[in-house]
N, C-alpha and C positions, 0 to 999 in steps of 0.2 A: 482387205491389202495383200493382206500374209495369207491370204489361202487364191491369191487368184492369177496365178497360175502354180505347177505339180513342183520344179524347180527353186520359186524361193520357197513356199511349205518348209522344199525338204533344208534350202535353205535355215530358217529359225534354227527346228529341230537338231537339226543338227548342235550350234552353239549353245542350242540350250541345252538341252546333254553332257554335252562339257560345257558350260559356265552351273546352272544350272539356276539358271536367273531368265525366263521367260518372260517380265517387263518391261528387266534392262537392251536383254536382245531382241525383245518387239520395240522400245523407245531408236533404236543403234537403227534398226531397218528403216523403222519409217521414217526417222531423223535425216540422221549423216548419208549413210548409205543410198539412200529413194536421193538426197539431194544430190550426188558426186555422181548416179550411176546416166543422174535424166541431167544431168548438165558435158556425162560426156554421151548425151542420146544408149544409153548403156544396157542390159541386160544381163539381171541376178547373177544367169550362167559367167555373167562377161566383167567378174568383178573382183577386183585384182585381190578383197578381200577376203578369204576365206572365211567358212563360219568360224573351223581352228583361230585366226587369230583372231575373231574379233572373240571369244567365250578372254579366249589368253587378256584381249585388254580389259573384258570385265571382266577378270579377276584381279588384276592387280587397281583397277581402281577400287574393288572392295578389299585388295588387305593394304591399304592405305598406299602405297608405291606411288600413285599417281595422283591428282586431282580430278572430278568432271572438266575443269577449263583446261589438267592440262592434256587431257586426256584424248579435247575435241582436237586439239596442236596435233598430236601423238594419230590420230584414225587420218588428218590430209595426211600427213605424211605416207604411213600403212598404205593409200588410196594409190600417193604417187605411185611409189617406187616397193610395191608390194613386199614391203618386211613387216618382218613377227614386230610387235608394239614392244615389249623387252628391248629390242634391238633398237630399237630408231626412238627408245629411255635414255640405253650406254649412252650410244651416236655425239646429243642433240643433252646430257645432263641433264637426264626436267624429269628428276627423280623427287618428291615432297617432298622438305622439310623440315620432321617431327618432330630434332632434334633441342626440345626446350631450350639446350643453353645455350644453340646459331638463334629459334628466334626470344629470346629477354634479350639479349643484346640489341639487336635489332632493336627491339622494342626501347631498352632505354635509349639507342640512339635519334631517333623522331620526338619520343619526349624530349631530351635537351634538346635538340632544334627546336621543338618548334613548342618553347614554352608555354604564349602565350597562352594560343589553340587549350592548353593542359591546365594555366589557369584558370580559363575559361567553365572548362568542362569538371571542372573541381568546387565550378561554383555553381552546377546547378548544371548550364547550358549538354546535358543526354544525348545531341545530335553529335555533336562530336567523336564519341566514340567512332561512328562511318566515316570520317575523315583518319584518324587513325588505325582501321585498322587497313581503309585503300593506301595507306603512307606504308606499310609495316610493309602488308603487301607488294607494289611497290617498288621500295628496297630490298624484300627477295627477290624478287622479279620475279611472283608472279607460285617463286614455287612453296611457299611454308605451308604450314598444313592448316586447312583455316578455324579448324576445332583448333588445336592450339593458341594458333593466334586468337580470338577471344578467350577462349578461359587465361591466354595470362596476361593479357589487356585490363579485362577486367582485374585484374588484381592487379595488378605495374600502375593501371590510374586514381585509384582509392586508395593507396599507401601515400 
């Protein structure tokens, strides 16, 4: 698919050169970008997201500034208005929260407001871990770093 046209191959090569992430570039191009272009009956040459903008988005994911989930929202906004990822993230306050103190506060609140589930978890119902992760992500509006949430939640729930 990436070699079906010279323009498509050129887009891929440029985004890969700038991000050094060929697999990730390929995934974004064949998934989100093609979905949006097809919906608008546009060709790659008419894409509002240029290769350097896609590379910028990928770099923000790699550096942990945004999660994959947030990146999809940012990508849609980039497609709509042509802005770069950093601008969209700043304007909409979509920076991923990796601050352990802030996440611990949310976790403490979630545990406090769900004492029954906490007791059940401690009694061996390990499947409730997913419930707690979901509640923390909901409370953080999806901005909490999932890796940090999992790590801290495991520690807090076993205390």
